[in-house]
C-alpha positions as CSV (number, residue, x, y, z in Angstrom):
1,X,4.0,15.5,-17.9
2,X,3.8,12.8,-15.2
3,X,6.4,14.6,-13.0
4,X,4.3,17.8,-13.4
5,X,1.1,16.1,-12.2
6,X,2.9,14.7,-9.2
7,X,4.1,18.1,-8.2
8,X,0.9,20.0,-9.1
9,X,-1.4,21.2,-6.3
10,X,-3.9,23.7,-8.0
11,X,-7.4,23.6,-8.6
12,X,-7.3,21.1,-11.5
13,X,-6.1,18.6,-9.1
14,X,-9.6,18.4,-7.6
15,X,-11.8,18.6,-10.7
16,X,-13.6,15.4,-11.3
17,X,-13.6,15.7,-15.1
18,X,-9.8,15.9,-15.1
19,X,-9.7,12.5,-13.3
20,X,-12.1,11.1,-15.8
21,X,-9.8,12.2,-18.6
22,X,-6.8,10.8,-16.9
23,X,-8.6,7.5,-16.5
24,X,-9.5,7.5,-20.2
25,X,-5.9,8.1,-21.2
26,X,-4.8,5.2,-19.1
27,X,-7.7,2.9,-20.0
28,X,-5.3,-0.1,-20.3
29,X,-4.6,0.1,-16.5
30,X,-8.3,-0.1,-15.7
31,X,-9.3,-3.1,-17.8
32,X,-8.9,-5.4,-14.8
33,X,-12.1,-3.8,-13.3
34,X,-14.5,-4.5,-15.9
35,X,-15.3,-8.1,-15.3
36,X,-15.2,-7.4,-11.6
37,X,-17.8,-4.6,-11.9
38,X,-20.0,-7.1,-13.7
39,X,-19.4,-9.8,-11.0
40,X,-20.3,-7.4,-8.1
41,X,-23.1,-5.7,-10.1
42,X,-21.5,-2.3,-10.0
43,X,-23.3,-0.5,-12.8
44,X,-21.1,2.3,-14.0
45,X,-18.2,2.9,-16.3
46,X,-14.8,1.9,-15.0
47,X,-13.6,5.4,-15.9
48,X,-16.1,7.1,-13.4
49,X,-15.7,7.9,-9.7
50,X,-16.2,5.0,-7.3
51,X,-16.4,4.7,-3.6
52,X,-17.7,2.6,-0.7
53,X,-21.2,3.7,-1.5
54,X,-21.2,1.5,-4.7
55,X,-20.9,-1.5,-2.5
56,X,-23.5,-0.9,0.3
57,X,-25.5,-4.0,0.8
58,X,-23.0,-6.2,-1.3
59,X,-21.4,-9.1,0.6
60,X,-18.0,-10.6,-0.2
61,X,-15.3,-12.7,1.4
62,X,-12.7,-11.1,3.5
63,X,-9.0,-12.4,3.6
64,X,-9.0,-15.7,5.4
65,X,-6.5,-14.5,8.0
66,X,-9.0,-11.6,8.9
67,X,-11.3,-14.1,10.4
68,X,-10.8,-15.8,13.6
69,X,-8.8,-18.8,12.2
70,X,-7.9,-21.6,14.6
71,X,-4.0,-21.7,14.8
72,X,-4.1,-25.4,13.9
73,X,-5.8,-24.6,10.6
74,X,-3.0,-22.1,9.7
75,X,-0.3,-24.5,10.8
76,X,-1.8,-27.5,8.9
77,X,-2.1,-25.2,5.7
78,X,0.2,-27.0,3.1
79,X,2.1,-23.9,2.4
80,X,2.8,-22.9,6.0
81,X,5.9,-25.1,6.2
82,X,7.4,-23.2,3.2
83,X,7.4,-20.0,5.2
84,X,10.6,-19.0,7.0
85,X,10.7,-19.9,10.6
86,X,11.2,-16.4,11.8
87,X,7.8,-15.5,10.1
88,X,5.7,-18.5,11.2
89,X,5.0,-17.3,14.7
90,X,4.2,-13.9,13.6
91,X,1.8,-15.2,11.0
92,X,-0.1,-16.9,13.9
93,X,-0.5,-13.4,15.5
94,X,-1.3,-11.6,12.2
95,X,-5.0,-11.4,13.0
96,X,-4.2,-9.9,16.5
97,X,-1.4,-7.5,15.5
98,X,-1.9,-6.6,11.9
99,X,1.7,-6.5,11.1
100,X,5.1,-8.6,11.0
101,X,8.7,-7.8,10.6
102,X,11.1,-9.7,8.4
103,X,14.7,-9.0,9.5
104,X,17.6,-8.9,7.2
105,X,15.5,-9.3,4.1
106,X,17.6,-7.2,1.8
107,X,21.3,-7.7,1.6
108,X,23.8,-4.8,1.8
109,X,24.7,-4.9,-2.0
110,X,21.0,-4.6,-3.0
111,X,20.5,-1.8,-0.6
112,X,23.6,0.1,-1.8
113,X,22.3,-0.3,-5.4
114,X,18.9,1.1,-4.7
115,X,20.3,4.1,-2.8
116,X,22.7,4.8,-5.5
117,X,19.9,4.4,-8.1
118,X,17.8,6.9,-6.4
119,X,20.6,9.3,-5.9
120,X,21.5,9.0,-9.7
121,X,17.9,9.3,-10.9
122,X,17.2,12.4,-8.7
123,X,20.6,14.1,-9.8
124,X,19.7,13.5,-13.5
125,X,16.1,14.6,-13.0
126,X,14.7,11.5,-14.4
127,X,12.5,11.2,-11.2
128,X,11.7,13.9,-8.6
129,X,9.8,14.3,-5.4
130,X,6.1,14.8,-5.5
131,X,4.3,17.8,-4.2
132,X,5.2,16.8,-0.6
133,X,8.8,17.3,-1.2
134,X,9.6,13.9,0.5
135,X,8.3,11.0,-1.8
136,X,9.7,9.6,-5.1
137,X,6.9,7.6,-6.8
138,X,7.3,4.5,-8.9
139,X,11.2,4.6,-9.3
140,X,10.9,0.8,-10.1
141,X,10.2,2.1,-13.7
142,X,13.7,3.3,-14.0
143,X,15.6,1.1,-11.5
144,X,16.1,-2.6,-12.3
145,X,17.0,-3.4,-8.8
146,X,13.9,-1.9,-7.3
147,X,11.7,-3.6,-10.0
148,X,13.5,-6.9,-8.9
149,X,12.8,-6.3,-5.3
150,X,9.2,-5.4,-5.5
151,X,8.7,-8.6,-7.6
152,X,10.6,-10.7,-5.1
153,X,9.0,-14.2,-5.0
154,X,9.5,-14.6,-1.2
155,X,7.2,-11.5,-0.7
156,X,4.7,-12.4,-3.2
157,X,4.5,-16.0,-1.7
158,X,4.1,-14.6,1.9
159,X,1.5,-12.0,0.8
160,X,-0.3,-14.7,-1.2
161,X,-0.5,-16.8,1.8
162,X,-1.8,-13.9,3.9
163,X,-4.5,-12.8,1.5
164,X,-5.0,-16.2,-0.2
165,X,-5.0,-14.5,-3.7
166,X,-2.3,-13.6,-6.4
167,X,-0.5,-10.6,-5.5
168,X,0.6,-7.6,-7.8
169,X,2.6,-4.5,-6.9
170,X,0.8,-1.2,-7.3
171,X,3.2,1.3,-6.5
172,X,6.6,2.2,-5.0
173,X,7.7,5.1,-2.9
174,X,11.2,6.1,-2.1
175,X,12.2,8.4,0.9
176,X,15.5,10.1,1.6
177,X,14.1,11.7,4.8
178,X,11.4,10.8,7.2
179,X,7.9,11.2,5.9
180,X,6.5,12.8,9.2
181,X,3.1,11.7,7.9
182,X,0.2,11.9,10.4
183,X,-1.3,8.6,11.6
184,X,-3.5,7.0,8.9
185,X,-4.7,3.7,7.4
186,X,-3.7,3.0,3.8
187,X,-7.2,1.7,3.2
188,X,-8.6,5.4,2.8
189,X,-6.0,5.9,0.0
190,X,-5.8,2.5,-1.4
191,X,-9.1,0.7,-1.0
192,X,-10.5,-2.7,-2.2
193,X,-13.7,-4.4,-2.5
194,X,-13.8,-6.8,-0.9
195,X,-12.2,-5.1,2.0
196,X,-8.6,-6.0,3.1
197,X,-7.0,-7.0,0.1
198,X,-4.1,-4.5,0.1
199,X,-0.9,-5.1,1.8
200,X,2.1,-3.1,2.2
201,X,5.9,-3.5,2.8
202,X,8.4,-0.8,4.3
203,X,12.1,-1.5,3.4
204,X,14.8,0.1,5.7
205,X,17.5,1.2,3.4
206,X,19.9,2.2,6.4
207,X,19.8,1.7,10.2
208,X,17.1,4.2,11.6
209,X,17.0,5.7,15.0
210,X,14.5,7.9,16.8
211,X,16.3,11.0,15.5
212,X,15.5,10.2,11.9
213,X,11.8,10.1,12.1
214,X,11.1,6.3,12.3
215,X,8.0,4.5,11.3
216,X,5.3,4.3,14.0
217,X,2.2,2.1,14.1
218,X,-0.6,1.0,16.4
219,X,-0.9,-2.8,17.0
220,X,-4.4,-4.2,16.5
221,X,-5.8,-1.0,15.0
222,X,-6.6,-2.9,11.8
223,X,-9.5,-4.6,13.7
224,X,-11.3,-1.3,13.8
225,X,-14.0,-0.5,11.2
226,X,-12.7,0.9,8.0
227,X,-13.0,4.8,7.8
228,X,-14.9,6.0,4.6
229,X,-15.6,9.4,3.4
230,X,-18.8,9.4,5.2
231,X,-17.1,9.2,8.5
232,X,-15.5,12.7,8.4
233,X,-16.4,16.1,6.8
234,X,-15.7,15.4,3.2
235,X,-17.4,18.1,1.2
236,X,-16.5,16.5,-2.3
237,X,-19.5,16.9,-4.8
238,X,-20.2,15.7,-8.3
239,X,-17.9,18.4,-9.8
240,X,-15.0,18.9,-7.3
241,X,-13.1,17.0,-4.8
242,X,-12.6,18.5,-1.3
243,X,-9.0,19.8,-1.4
244,X,-8.8,19.5,2.5
245,X,-10.2,15.9,2.7
246,X,-6.8,14.5,3.7
247,X,-6.3,16.8,6.5
248,X,-9.9,16.1,7.8
249,X,-9.4,12.5,7.4
250,X,-6.2,12.7,9.5
251,X,-8.2,14.5,12.3
252,X,-10.8,11.6,12.2
253,X,-8.0,9.1,12.5
254,X,-6.5,10.9,15.4
255,X,-9.8,10.9,17.2
256,X,-10.1,7.1,16.6
257,X,-6.8,6.5,18.2
258,X,-7.9,8.4,21.2
259,X,-11.4,7.0,21.5
260,X,-9.9,3.4,21.4
261,X,-6.9,4.1,23.6
262,X,-4.6,2.7,20.9
263,X,-1.1,2.4,22.0
264,X,1.7,3.6,19.5
265,X,4.9,1.5,18.9
266,X,7.9,2.9,17.0
267,X,10.0,0.7,14.7
268,X,13.6,1.3,15.0
269,X,14.7,-0.7,11.9
270,X,18.1,-2.1,11.2
271,X,19.3,-1.9,7.6
272,X,17.6,-4.6,5.4
273,X,14.6,-5.1,7.8
274,X,11.1,-5.1,6.2
275,X,8.0,-4.1,8.1
276,X,4.8,-5.6,6.6
277,X,1.3,-4.4,7.4
278,X,-2.4,-4.8,7.0
279,X,-4.4,-2.7,4.8
280,X,-6.3,-1.1,7.7
281,X,-3.3,-0.8,10.2
282,X,-2.9,2.8,11.5
283,X,0.7,3.9,11.1
284,X,2.6,7.1,10.3
285,X,6.1,8.8,10.5
286,X,7.6,10.2,13.6
287,X,9.0,13.7,13.8
288,X,12.5,14.0,12.3
289,X,14.5,15.3,15.3
290,X,17.8,15.7,13.5
291,X,17.0,17.4,10.1
292,X,20.6,16.8,9.0
293,X,20.0,13.0,8.9
294,X,18.7,10.9,6.2
295,X,16.0,8.2,6.6
296,X,16.4,6.2,3.5
297,X,13.5,3.8,3.0
298,X,11.1,2.4,0.5
299,X,7.5,1.5,0.7
300,X,5.7,-0.8,-1.7
301,X,1.9,-1.2,-1.8
302,X,0.4,-4.3,-3.3
303,X,-3.1,-5.3,-4.3
304,X,-4.6,-8.8,-4.7
305,X,-5.7,-9.8,-8.1
306,X,-9.5,-10.1,-8.8
307,X,-10.5,-7.5,-6.4
308,X,-11.8,-3.9,-7.2
309,X,-9.1,-1.4,-6.4
310,X,-9.8,2.3,-5.9
311,X,-8.9,5.4,-3.8
312,X,-11.6,6.1,-1.4
313,X,-10.5,9.4,-0.5
314,X,-10.6,10.8,-4.2
315,X,-12.9,8.3,-5.4
316,X,-10.6,7.3,-8.4
317,X,-10.3,3.8,-9.6
318,X,-6.8,2.4,-9.2
319,X,-4.7,2.4,-12.4
320,X,-2.4,-0.8,-12.7
321,X,0.8,-1.0,-14.6
322,X,-0.1,-3.7,-17.0
323,X,3.5,-4.2,-18.2
324,X,4.5,-5.0,-14.5
325,X,1.5,-7.2,-14.0
326,X,2.4,-9.1,-17.1
327,X,6.0,-9.5,-15.9
328,X,4.9,-10.9,-12.7
329,X,2.6,-13.6,-14.3
330,X,5.4,-14.6,-16.7
331,X,7.9,-14.8,-13.9
332,X,6.1,-16.5,-11.0
333,X,2.7,-17.7,-11.9
334,X,2.9,-19.7,-15.2
335,X,3.4,-23.3,-14.7
336,X,3.6,-23.2,-11.0
337,X,1.5,-25.0,-8.4
338,X,1.6,-23.3,-5.0
339,X,-0.4,-21.0,-2.6
340,X,-0.7,-18.5,-5.4
341,X,-2.6,-20.9,-7.7
342,X,-5.0,-22.3,-5.1
């Protein structure tokens, strides 16, 4: 059933009552929102549509590094010295750039296992590409190695430092080819209130050249205002979602790039490198010049705990994997005193 839903592109995909029923069937994954709705005085069911409109006039604290923090304050943070040296200088530039690179994060054995797992799961039809024909969602549910990587303590500690909250993985996406996705900010798809409490990691599972359709991004674009459904011609109504909303959003994102004269950079990754970006950083996938080549990679999106998580473009609340959340709490948080407990 889940694989069918991932591939389905018909009219039912855009009917709001279908999403409401889906939310009811996955109510365990929405329990995290109940106390948060009360906290921020969101007077609606956790199963109902939600968007930026529900937070107009409400104030909340942004991630600390989203503010103009003095470098000395960052350096003097007691957990700064625990970060890898190669990451420290990039953390100081996080507010300006909105991204950082962790070279050689994954070893060859781990990468080989992940690639073999994906090939095997696809061959056995345990997982499949979604409707784009390029993305395999949430293979961490079948692959022990992917599950281990997305819960990697080094990542969770780093993300906890950046967002100053506990961190949980939301989804994994594996690619065999380049995504060729138009420039976008993840914040339109994976949104939070307060803003900015999502972070993403892109893992290179092989060396990647310009011919393979590498990741591209726009440094500093995260500092621009977050785009919402009111900022482009989204014709969703109380009954039906706009099936062309994503295309219309991408046109808006392209205009933002032009209006602000943003300069694109391309990440030619080495096998094992990880590219980490801010929730609002505009990025995309370059055209794959050589269609015969693979571009094996994996993206994992993370939310901070204790924020309201939803999808602005479809106005659906984000459904968490409660089993995965429980594992992370057991593995990393119980009995520890570090940045994630402050």
